[in-house]
N, C-alpha and C positions, 0 to 999 in steps of 0.2 A: 357855711366855710366853713372853720378854724377862724375863732378869730387872730390879728397879728400877735397880742398877746400871747396864745395856743402855738406862738410857732418854736417855743424853744425846743421839742426834738429835732430840730430842723438843725440846732447848732450844734456837736458833732460832725454835718455835712460838710459845713459851711468852716469847723476847725482845721478838717482835713484837708479842707481847700488852700487855708492858709499856708499851713507847711510851717515847717520852724521857722520860727520867727528872731531867734538868737542875732543878735547886733543889728536889725533892721526895727526901721523909724515909720512907725505905723500911726496913721492918722483913723481915727473911728468917724464917719460923718453922723453919724447918729445923734449923740450930741446935739452939734452948731456945723450947720452946712457951711457958715461965718467964718467958721476957722480955717476953709479954703482960698484964706484972703493971703497966705503964709505966702512967702518967699516963694520961686520958681524951684522948681527940685527938690523941693524939702526931703521929700519922703519915699520910702521903699516902696510901700505896702497902704493903700488906701480901703476901710471899708465901709460898708452902708448894708446896715441890716432892717427891709422893710424901711428906710427911709427914701429914700433915692424915689418911688414913685409918689411922693404927697411932696415935691417942691410943683414951686410952680412952673418954673420951666427945667423940665430933669434934665436937657442938652444942658442946656448951660452949665449946670452943676457939672456935667459930662465932661466939659469943656474946661474946667475950672479945675475938675482931678487928675486930668492928662498935666496942664500945666505943675501940678501941687509933685508931682512924683517925678523923679530923676529919669531918666531913661533906663529901660528895663525894666521900669514896676510895672509895682501887679492892683487894677482895684479890682475886690473880692465883694459883690455886692446879690442881695438876694430880695424879689422882687415875686406880689402876688404876683400869680402864672398868668402870664394874660388870657390863652384857651379857658380859665372858671373862670374868672374874677372879672366878668364881668355885667352890666348892667340890667339883663335878666336872667337870674339865677335862681331854679328851683329843685327841691332835694324833693324826691318822693320814697317816702318812707313807709314799711312792714308798720304790723299793727305793733309788734314789740321793737320799735323807733329805728331799725337797722337802714341805711338806706340802701336803694332802690336803685335808683337809676337818677341823672345831673341829668337837668333841662336848662338846658346854656344858651343863651341868642344876644343880639345885639352886640356882635364882637365888632364891629366896628366902626363902631360910636364911642367906641376905649381907645386905649392904644397896643393897639394889635403888636406881637410880634415883627412886622415891619417893620412897623414905627420907630420897637426899638432898636433896632437894628442897623438900623439909618441914625438914629442919633449916635451911639456909637461910633460907626466909623463916621461921622462929619464930627466924633468928640476927638476924632486922628486913633484911638485905638482897634487892636484885634482883639478877637474874641480868642482866649484861647486852651479855656474848659466853659464848658456849658451842662448846669443840674439838675433834675427835677428827684428834688428829697423824696426819702420817702419813710415816714416810722420805723423803727425796725420790729419785729414781733414779742418781743421783750418790753418797750413803749406801749404800744397795742395790747400786752395784758395788761398792764399798770392803767388805762386807760383809754378803757373800748371805745371809746368816740374817734377814738384819733384811725380806725379801721378805714373809715371813708377817705382816710388822704392815702390809704395801700393800693386804692383808685382808683382814681382820677389823681390828678394834678393843681396840689393848693399853692408850692412856691417854683420857680426858673433860679440856679442863681447862676450865677457866669462871673469867670475869670479873664475881664480884662489886660492886656498889657503894653504897654510907652513903649514903642520901638524906636524913634526917634526922641 
């Protein structure tokens, strides 16, 4: 699987989801989830770039992010895709090293989509957008190893809204 440090190709999709940030207060959780201890309703946008899934208690982080947002605020996050980031994962390659197929198993041993959506709902969010970023042709030409990410989803991005 593409390493988390290799996810830079997906950053344009996250920036597109963020939209215009002029006049917005933004909190990035990647550096310090502890910053969620700020006053309730302090931010318009909270972002998480491949950090939320590493939290010992993701639902608690989601609840604190909800509290940190103003009504109408948004959480933009990207996590490893639950359908391909599993406890058992095997890539079959041809003689040239190109991916032939991806074998995955033990999906329910991790945090499947159903669990993520329950956490999101329990934290009080509404899902307003969901994306599975794919590298551009230009990115694949520059880095052929990204071709795998044009065939199977490596990341899941979501935009969550705080409506109350």
